[in-house]
C-alpha positions in Angstrom: 137.0 -2.4 233.1 134.5 -0.1 231.5 133.8 2.6 234.0 131.2 5.5 233.9 131.2 8.5 236.2 128.0 10.5 236.5 129.2 13.6 238.2 127.9 17.0 239.3 130.9 19.0 237.9 132.1 19.1 234.3 135.8 18.7 233.5 137.5 21.7 232.0 135.8 24.3 234.1 137.1 26.4 237.0 136.8 23.6 239.5 138.6 20.3 239.7 136.7 17.8 241.9 137.2 14.2 243.2 135.5 12.5 240.3 137.9 14.2 237.9 140.9 12.9 239.8 139.4 9.4 240.2 138.5 9.2 236.5 142.0 10.2 235.5 143.7 7.7 237.8 141.4 4.9 236.7 142.3 5.7 233.1 146.0 5.6 234.0 145.4 2.1 235.4 144.3 1.0 232.0 140.5 1.1 232.3 138.1 2.7 229.8 136.6 5.7 231.6 133.7 7.9 230.5 133.1 11.0 232.7 129.9 12.8 232.2 128.4 15.6 234.2 125.0 17.3 234.8 123.1 17.4 231.5 122.3 20.5 229.6 118.8 21.0 228.2 117.3 23.3 225.5 116.2 25.7 228.2 119.8 26.2 229.3 120.6 27.7 225.9 118.5 30.7 226.9 121.4 31.5 229.2 124.0 31.3 226.5 125.9 34.4 227.8 126.8 32.4 230.9 130.4 31.3 230.7 129.7 27.8 232.2 126.8 27.2 229.8 129.0 28.0 226.9 131.8 25.8 228.2 129.5 22.9 228.8 127.9 23.3 225.3 131.4 23.1 223.7 131.9 19.8 225.5 128.5 18.6 224.4 129.6 19.4 220.8 132.9 17.6 221.3 135.0 20.7 220.6 137.5 21.1 223.5 140.8 19.3 223.4 141.3 16.7 226.1 144.4 16.6 228.3 146.6 13.5 227.7 145.5 11.7 230.9 142.0 12.9 230.9 139.1 10.5 230.7 136.5 10.8 228.0 134.6 14.0 228.8 130.9 14.4 228.1 128.1 16.8 228.9 125.0 15.2 227.6 121.7 16.9 226.5 118.4 16.1 228.2 114.8 17.0 227.5 114.2 19.1 230.6 116.3 20.9 233.2 116.1 19.4 236.7 114.3 22.5 238.0 111.3 21.3 236.0 112.0 17.6 236.0 112.8 17.3 239.7 109.3 17.9 241.0 108.0 15.5 238.3 110.5 12.9 239.4 109.5 13.3 243.1 105.9 12.5 242.1 106.2 9.9 239.4 109.7 8.4 239.6 110.3 9.3 236.0 113.5 11.2 235.3 113.3 13.4 232.2 116.9 14.7 232.6 118.5 11.3 231.8 120.5 11.3 228.6 120.5 8.7 225.8 123.5 6.6 226.5 123.9 4.2 223.5 125.8 6.6 221.4 128.0 7.8 224.2 128.9 4.2 225.2 129.5 3.2 221.6 131.9 6.1 221.0 134.0 4.8 223.9 134.0 1.2 222.8 131.8 0.2 225.7 129.4 -2.6 224.8 128.7 -3.0 228.5 129.5 -1.1 231.8 131.3 -2.8 234.7 131.1 0.1 237.2 128.8 3.1 237.4 129.8 5.7 240.0 127.2 8.4 240.7 127.9 11.5 242.6 125.1 13.6 241.1 121.7 12.6 242.5 120.0 14.1 239.4 121.2 11.0 237.6 118.8 8.8 239.5 117.6 6.0 237.3 120.7 6.0 235.1 121.6 2.5 236.2 118.4 1.2 234.6 119.6 2.6 231.3 123.3 1.7 231.6 122.7 -1.6 233.3 126.1 -1.8 235.0 127.4 -4.8 236.8 128.0 -2.6 239.9 126.5 0.8 240.9 128.2 2.8 243.6 126.7 6.0 245.0 129.5 8.5 245.9 127.9 11.6 247.5 130.4 14.4 248.3 127.9 16.7 250.1 124.6 16.9 251.8 122.9 17.6 248.5 119.4 18.0 249.7 120.4 20.6 252.3 122.9 22.3 250.0 120.2 22.8 247.3 117.1 23.1 249.4 115.5 20.9 246.8 113.1 18.2 248.2 113.2 16.2 245.0 116.9 15.6 245.6 116.1 13.6 248.7 113.7 11.5 246.6 116.4 10.9 244.0 118.9 9.9 246.7 116.4 7.5 248.2 115.9 5.8 244.8 119.6 5.6 244.1 120.3 4.1 247.6 117.6 1.5 247.0 119.2 0.2 243.8 123.0 0.8 244.4 125.4 -2.0 245.3 127.5 0.2 247.6 127.9 3.7 249.2 131.2 5.6 249.3 131.0 8.9 251.2 133.6 11.6 251.6 132.5 12.6 255.1 131.0 11.0 258.1 127.9 13.3 258.2 127.0 12.4 254.6 127.4 8.7 255.4 125.2 9.0 258.5 122.6 11.0 256.5 122.2 8.4 253.7 122.7 5.0 255.4 119.2 5.1 256.9 117.8 4.8 253.3 119.4 1.4 253.1 121.1 0.3 256.3 122.2 -3.1 254.8 124.1 -1.4 252.0 127.9 -2.0 252.1 129.5 1.4 252.8 132.9 3.1 253.0 134.1 6.5 254.4 136.7 7.6 251.9 137.7 11.3 252.5 138.9 13.6 249.8 142.7 13.7 249.3 145.1 15.7 247.2 147.3 15.4 244.1 150.3 16.0 246.3 153.1 16.3 243.9 151.2 18.9 241.8 150.7 21.2 244.8 154.0 20.6 246.5 156.0 21.8 243.4 154.9 25.4 243.3 156.6 27.5 240.7 157.4 31.1 239.6 155.3 33.9 241.2 152.3 34.7 238.9 152.4 38.0 237.2 149.1 39.3 238.7 150.4 38.5 242.2 153.7 40.3 242.0 152.1 43.7 242.5 150.3 42.6 245.6 152.4 43.2 248.7 152.7 40.7 251.5 151.8 39.3 253.9 149.2 37.4 251.8 146.2 35.3 252.9 144.6 33.3 250.1 141.3 31.6 249.4 140.8 29.4 246.4 137.3 28.1 245.4 133.7 28.9 244.9 132.3 32.1 246.2 128.8 30.8 247.0 126.4 30.7 250.0 128.6 28.2 251.8 131.5 30.8 252.1 131.3 33.4 254.8 132.0 36.6 252.9 131.2 38.6 256.0 134.1 36.9 257.8 136.4 37.7 254.9 135.3 41.3 255.1 135.9 41.5 258.8 139.4 40.1 258.2 140.1 42.8 255.5 138.9 45.6 257.8 140.8 44.3 260.9 144.0 43.7 259.1 144.5 46.5 256.5 148.2 45.5 256.1 147.2 42.0 255.1 146.6 41.3 251.4 143.5 39.1 251.0 143.8 37.2 247.7 140.6 35.6 246.5 140.8 33.2 243.6 137.6 31.9 242.0 134.6 33.0 239.8 132.8 36.0 241.3 129.9 38.3 240.3 129.1 41.9 240.9 127.3 41.2 244.1 130.4 39.5 245.5 132.6 42.4 244.4 130.3 44.8 246.1 130.8 43.1 249.5 134.5 44.1 249.3 134.0 47.6 247.8 136.3 50.2 249.2 138.8 47.7 250.6 142.1 48.1 248.7 143.6 45.1 250.5 141.1 42.7 248.9 142.2 41.3 245.5 139.6 39.4 243.5 141.7 37.6 240.9 138.9 35.5 239.3 139.2 31.8 238.4 142.6 30.3 237.7 143.5 27.1 235.9 144.1 24.1 238.1 147.7 23.8 236.8 148.5 27.3 237.9 146.9 27.3 241.4 150.0 25.9 243.2 152.0 28.9 242.1 149.6 31.2 243.9 149.6 29.1 247.0 153.4 28.9 247.2 153.6 32.7 247.2 151.1 33.2 250.0 151.5 33.0 253.8 148.3 31.5 255.1 145.3 29.8 253.5 141.7 30.4 254.5 138.4 28.6 254.5 135.7 30.6 256.4 132.5 28.6 256.3 129.1 30.2 256.6 126.3 28.8 258.7 124.8 27.0 255.7 123.5 23.6 256.7 125.4 21.8 254.0 128.8 22.8 255.5 128.5 20.2 258.2 129.0 17.5 255.6 131.9 19.2 253.7 135.1 17.3 252.9 137.0 20.2 251.3 139.7 19.0 249.0 141.2 22.5 249.1 142.3 22.0 252.7 144.7 19.3 251.6 145.8 21.3 248.5 146.7 24.2 250.8 148.6 21.9 253.1 150.5 20.2 250.2 151.7 23.7 249.2 153.1 24.2 252.7 150.4 26.5 254.1 148.7 26.5 257.5 145.0 26.7 257.1 142.6 28.8 259.2 139.1 27.2 258.9 135.7 27.4 260.6 135.3 24.7 263.2 132.9 21.8 262.2 132.5 18.5 263.9 133.7 16.7 260.8 136.9 18.7 260.4 137.7 18.5 264.2 137.2 14.7 264.0 140.1 14.4 261.5 142.6 16.0 263.8 144.7 17.4 260.9 147.8 19.1 262.3 147.8 21.9 259.7 144.2 23.2 260.5 143.7 26.1 262.9 140.1 26.5 263.9 137.8 29.3 265.0 134.1 29.3 265.9 132.8 32.8 265.2 133.5 35.4 262.5 134.7 37.8 265.2 137.5 35.4 266.1 138.6 35.0 262.5 141.0 38.0 262.2 142.8 37.2 265.4 143.2 33.6 264.3 144.7 34.5 261.0 147.0 37.2 262.4 147.8 35.6 265.8 151.5 35.8 266.5 151.1 33.9 269.8 151.9 30.3 269.0 150.5 29.2 272.3 147.0 30.1 271.0 147.4 28.0 267.9 145.5 24.7 268.0 146.3 22.1 266.9 150.1 22.1 266.9 151.8 22.7 263.5 152.7 19.7 261.5 156.5 18.9 261.8 156.9 19.2 258.0 155.0 22.5 257.8 156.8 23.8 260.8 154.9 26.9 261.7 151.7 28.3 263.2 149.5 30.7 261.3 151.4 33.8 262.1 152.3 36.1 259.1 155.3 37.9 257.8 157.2 35.4 255.7 156.5 33.8 252.4 155.3 30.2 252.2 158.2 29.0 250.0 160.5 29.6 253.0 158.8 26.7 254.8 157.9 24.5 251.8 
């Protein structure tokens, strides 16, 4: 088949998301796959110093080398950024961010498209340009709540009115969107993990060797959905614990942890190297903030942590409780977080540890001992 992904996250950046994995696996199955992500616009070039803008511009120009199994990777160029085009779309239904597709499809040998998968609502109306046989909307978050952008809700309503199916990664997202089109065929398909990649581990990374154990690790975005205050409480309550944070950060984030020598901001790491950091940690963390979008999260990192043999301490949400994953250890309030991470009383751990992981979230031994 000829398959097009219209995704929110570009390939080759600091984050690897579900559409990247699906595009790769569909290519391995023998399909032609084009993965494109949120368009650039001339106005984005005013922020050329931004690392992500430069990376996306290189992809637009066709400069980066693709991985052997990677699907065709594209960041298109549009007339306007969504910040200007979104309100116009909400009023008129005209989307000025949509890219020209004829050249992109021709370069991939696609004279037609069999399947269009959209997980970025800013691509509303793309189906009218691509004219696929089947369009599936695959939302991974509560986008309107995550962005606070009312025009996103209008875009999702339009996509849902025209799509042939809905595939959601969490139950709250499914429940949020189905009222737009109750008769639409739908499927709850939670995020998973590239298990063998994370189970392998590897040699201890050079920048981790100087950090003494025990180590608690967080990998991912440091945005408003992450409870930085909870991480700071943990650092203060457990000065003997090394808190290793992996992901892009700015000066404001660094200032949150100023004066705390047990906090180590290592910056972004390549996807291929992340398992090495996890296998040389003792416990993994996902402290969620009170942001409304978190109730719809289906974090892939939870399963990546678990595949590396780590127990995970995470903020309680109805969606994550529903899954009853045996490697998750929940807390409700930030004040409970340090005790949950450092709890040595296994009777307090809930749920019980998975038989393969074999331990509760108590510290003091490296994760490779249990892997």
